[in-house]
Each structure stands twice: as structure tokens, then as C-alpha cells.
C-alpha positions in Angstrom: 0.0 0.0 0.0 1.3 3.4 -0.9 2.1 6.0 1.7 -0.9 8.3 2.5 -1.1 11.6 0.6 -2.9 14.3 2.6 -4.4 17.2 0.7 -5.3 20.4 2.7 -8.1 22.4 1.1 -7.3 25.5 3.2 -10.1 28.0 2.4 -12.4 27.2 -0.5 -14.7 29.8 -2.1 -17.8 29.6 0.1 -16.7 29.2 3.8 -16.2 32.5 5.7 -14.8 33.9 8.9 -18.3 33.8 10.2 -18.1 30.0 10.0 -14.6 30.0 11.6 -12.5 33.1 12.4 -9.4 31.2 11.2 -10.6 30.9 7.6 -7.9 32.7 5.6 -8.5 35.5 3.2 -5.4 37.6 2.9 -2.1 36.4 1.2 -0.5 36.3 4.7 -3.3 34.3 6.2 -3.3 31.8 3.2 0.4 31.3 3.6 0.0 30.8 7.3 -2.7 28.2 6.9 -0.7 26.4 4.2 2.3 26.2 6.4 0.3 24.9 9.3 -1.1 22.1 7.1 2.3 21.4 5.5 4.1 21.1 8.9 1.4 18.8 10.1 1.9 16.4 7.2 0.0 17.7 4.1 1.8 17.1 0.8 -0.7 19.0 -1.4 -2.3 22.4 -0.8 -5.6 22.6 -2.7 -5.9 26.3 -3.4 -8.7 28.8 -3.8 -7.8 32.4 -3.3 -9.8 35.4 -1.9 -9.5 39.2 -2.0 -8.7 40.7 1.4 -12.4 41.1 2.2 -13.0 37.4 1.6 -14.5 37.7 -2.0 -13.5 34.6 -4.0 -11.4 35.4 -7.1 -9.6 33.5 -9.9 -7.4 36.5 -10.7 -4.0 35.1 -12.0 -2.2 37.9 -10.1 -3.8 37.0 -6.8 -3.0 33.3 -7.3 0.6 34.2 -8.0 0.9 36.3 -4.9 -0.5 33.4 -2.8 1.5 30.7 -4.5 4.7 32.6 -4.1 3.9 33.2 -0.4 3.2 29.5 0.1 6.4 28.4 -1.6 8.4 30.8 0.6 7.1 28.9 3.6 6.7 25.4 2.1 9.3 25.1 -0.7 8.5 21.6 -1.8 4.7 21.4 -1.2 2.5 20.6 -4.3 0.2 23.5 -5.0 -3.0 22.5 -6.7 -5.1 25.5 -7.8 -8.8 25.1 -8.2 -10.3 25.7 -11.7 -13.7 25.5 -10.1 -13.6 29.0 -8.7 -17.0 30.0 -7.5 -20.5 29.5 -8.8 -21.3 31.9 -11.6 -17.7 32.5 -12.8 -17.0 32.1 -16.6 -14.7 29.5 -18.0 -12.1 32.2 -18.9 -12.1 33.4 -15.3 -11.8 29.9 -13.9 -8.8 28.9 -16.1 -6.6 31.9 -15.1 -4.5 30.0 -12.5 -3.5 27.4 -15.2 -1.5 30.3 -16.8 0.9 29.9 -13.9 1.8 26.4 -14.9 1.2 24.6 -11.6 2.0 20.9 -11.3 -1.7 20.0 -10.7 -5.1 21.7 -11.0 -8.6 20.5 -10.5 -10.9 19.3 -13.4 -14.6 19.1 -12.5 -16.2 16.4 -14.6 -19.8 17.3 -14.4 -22.5 19.8 -13.4 -23.4 20.0 -9.7 -26.3 21.2 -7.6 -24.7 23.1 -4.7 -28.0 23.8 -2.9 -30.9 26.2 -3.4 -30.6 27.8 -6.8 -26.8 27.5 -7.0 -25.7 25.3 -9.9 -22.0 24.8 -10.7 -22.1 24.3 -14.5 -19.6 22.1 -16.4 -20.7 21.4 -19.9 -19.1 18.7 -22.0 -17.3 21.4 -24.0 -16.1 23.0 -20.8 -14.6 19.8 -19.5 -12.9 19.0 -22.8 -11.5 22.5 -23.2 -10.2 22.5 -19.6 -8.6 19.1 -20.1 -6.9 20.2 -23.4 -5.5 23.4 -21.8 -4.1 21.3 -18.9 -2.5 18.9 -21.4 -0.9 21.8 -23.3 0.5 23.3 -20.1 1.7 19.9 -18.7 -0.7 20.2 -15.7 -1.9 16.9 -14.1 -5.7 17.1 -13.5 -7.2 16.0 -10.3 -10.6 14.8 -11.5 -13.3 16.2 -9.2 -16.2 13.7 -8.7 -19.4 14.5 -6.9 -21.4 11.5 -8.2 -20.9 8.3 -10.2 -21.8 10.0 -13.6 -18.7 12.1 -13.3 -16.5 9.0 -13.1 -18.2 7.8 -16.3 -17.5 11.2 -18.0 -13.8 11.1 -17.0 -13.5 7.6 -18.5 -15.2 8.6 -21.6 -13.0 11.6 -22.1 -9.9 9.5 -21.4 -10.9 7.1 -24.1 -11.4 10.1 -26.4 -7.8 11.3 -25.6 -8.7 14.4 -23.5 -7.6 13.0 -20.1 -4.3 11.1 -19.8 -3.6 8.0 -17.7 -2.9 7.3 -14.9 -5.9 9.3 -13.7 -6.2 10.8 -10.2 -9.7 11.2 -8.8 -11.0 13.2 -5.8 -14.3 11.9 -4.6 -16.2 14.7 -2.9 -18.9 13.1 -0.8 -21.7 14.7 1.2 -22.8 17.3 -1.4 -24.6 15.6 -4.3 -23.9 12.0 -3.3 -24.1 10.7 0.2 -21.0 9.9 2.2 -21.2 6.2 3.2 -18.8 3.3 3.0 -21.1 1.8 0.3 -20.8 5.0 -1.8 -17.1 5.2 -1.5 -16.5 1.6 -2.4 -18.9 1.9 -5.4 -16.8 4.9 -6.7 -13.5 3.2 -6.1 -14.6 0.1 -7.9 -15.7 2.2 -10.9 -12.3 3.8 -11.7 -9.8 2.3 -14.1 -7.0 0.0 -12.8 -3.9 2.0 -12.1 -5.8 5.2 -11.1 -5.2 6.9 -7.7 -7.9 8.5 -5.6 -8.5 10.8 -2.7 -11.7 11.3 -0.7 -13.1 14.6 0.7 -15.9 14.2 3.1 -18.0 17.3 3.7 -18.8 18.5 7.2 -19.3 15.7 9.7 -18.3 13.2 7.0 -14.7 14.4 6.9 -13.0 12.1 9.4 -15.2 9.0 8.8 -14.3 9.2 5.1 -10.7 9.8 5.9 -10.5 6.7 8.1 -12.1 4.6 5.3 -9.6 5.9 2.7 -6.7 5.1 5.0 -7.7 1.5 5.3 -8.8 1.1 1.6 -5.5 2.4 0.2 -6.7 5.7 -1.0 -5.7 9.2 0.0 -7.4 12.0 2.1 -8.4 15.6 1.7 -9.3 17.7 4.7 -9.4 21.4 5.4 -11.6 24.4 6.1 -13.1 24.3 2.6 -14.9 21.1 3.5 -15.2 21.3 7.3 -14.4 23.9 10.0 -14.7 21.6 13.1 -12.1 19.4 14.7 -14.9 17.5 16.6 -18.6 17.9 17.2 -19.3 21.5 18.2 -15.6 22.4 18.5 -14.1 24.7 15.8 -10.7 23.8 14.5 -7.9 26.3 15.3 -6.2 25.8 12.0 -6.0 23.6 8.9 -2.9 22.1 10.6 -5.1 20.8 13.4 -7.3 19.0 10.9 -4.3 17.4 9.2 -2.8 16.4 12.6 -6.0 14.4 13.3 -5.7 12.5 10.1 -2.1 11.8 10.8 -3.0 10.4 14.2 -5.7 8.2 12.6 -3.3 7.0 10.0 -0.6 6.1 12.6 -3.2 4.1 14.6 -4.1 2.2 11.5 -0.5 1.6 10.4 -0.3 3.9 7.4 2.7 6.0 6.8 2.4 9.6 5.6 3.9 10.7 2.2 6.2 13.6 1.9 5.6 16.0 -1.1 8.3 14.2 -3.1 6.9 10.8 -2.3 3.4 12.1 -3.3 4.9 13.3 -6.6 6.2 9.7 -7.3 2.8 8.2 -6.4 0.9 10.6 -8.6 3.4 10.4 -11.5 4.5 14.0 -11.3 8.0 15.1 -12.2 10.4 15.3 -9.2 10.9 18.8 -7.9 13.3 20.8 -10.0 13.6 18.0 -12.6 
């Protein structure tokens, strides 16, 4: 079994300081939270960025500021910008961070109901275009999956040559698809042999899904984007505290934690500075 890759989704686009005062907005706060997660054992920083007032943005310039600040504190960490952005953003807005040529970026493989009237739209042409641009820029996509149909789309686009193997999936459970052992096993059994996968459980599902991934040989995403509590009714002090809890669970279950360079090897990324 591979060592465990921990991804920290440190701020997202929707969660605010009203949910948890430690949610980062400024460049300095984002760098602080990335460092706390990295020091605790995260190999990947899944990155959304905000303006100083908390407004989500996909501005390339803001991403560069935040990525530079993270690298200054965590030189070898893998930075994975989101191309999801926030509901209502255009494809052109969402793609801006890929102009910075990160090692990885997210690729959402379907349209999603976020709740109420909020719909996160990803047409077939959007998915193919995003995949093509990532290929051109040598960016490995993390395929974001919110239900089984998105796995099927990813496999379809792989067969058509838009997504390269080996594929890496992130199963986000507790939004459109429920977060149960049955659901996770169903998704894992649905992806091609040789693929890698991570699970992100939303809210109260974060740590139960993490524990399942650890014993099933997958990888784990935690962080304020998905959950702001360390335990029931107790706000987490930092993203690092959430990562530390996963590390403790992994140690109890006998799974070692991957360093960033070990994560690169597992995911088929180029070694740092290669």
C-alpha cells in the first residue's frame, strides 16, 4: 500500500470567517494556513484564493501572490489551484491559474447542484476544453467527482484522448452524493486500474471518510473548505489541526504519511526541479 497523501483544502470559495475566524482571506493568512497544514503532514495544498475582504477570485495575479507566499514557507509542497472558482464564474475566469503552470489543478467532470438555486455548470465542451489546456500546459488534472456519472464522463474523455492515464480522482462526498462506505466503495470500484484516488468528506463526514480511505489504500483531503470543526461543536484552530487528526488516525491504522516528493512519485509527477 502506498504511503498516504494528505491534501489540505485550506479555504475554499464559500466558507467564511463567520463559520470559523481562522478561515484565511489575505495572502499572509493563506500562507499561514498552508504552512500549518504542511508542517502537520500535508503534501498538497488545494488552493482557492480570496480578496482581502473574503470575496472569491480567480485572478491570476492573486493566485501568483498566494502561491509565491506559500512556496516561501513550504518550498517543496505541491500547490493545486482550483479551476472551479465560485458559482457563476466564466470558464475564462476559472482557467486563469493554469497560466501559472502549476503541477496540478482540478478538473470538474460534471455539473453540480450546490443547494438552493446554486448550480455549478460544467458542460461537455467546458470539460474537454479545460482538459486540453491542462495537457498543453503539462498540468496533471485532479478529477473532481461529486457522483458516479462524473467518473463515467472522465473515463469517456480518457478514451477520447482528452484525459491522460494514470488518472487521479477526488471523490467529494456529502454534497450531491451521500457519504457512506457503500458510496465510496462503489466509486473506487468504478475507476480504471492504475488510477489513484482521494476522498473529501464534507462537514461531519470528513473524518469517517478519511478513516475509510486510509484502510482502503486511498488518500485523504481535509481542510476548512470542507469542514471547519475538529470535533462535534468544536471549531478547528487551523488547517494544521485537521491534518494532525488525520495523521493520528493513519498512525493508529499503520499507514505512513507521504512527503511531497513521495506524493509526486505516487501521482506520476516530475520530481521537484527536474
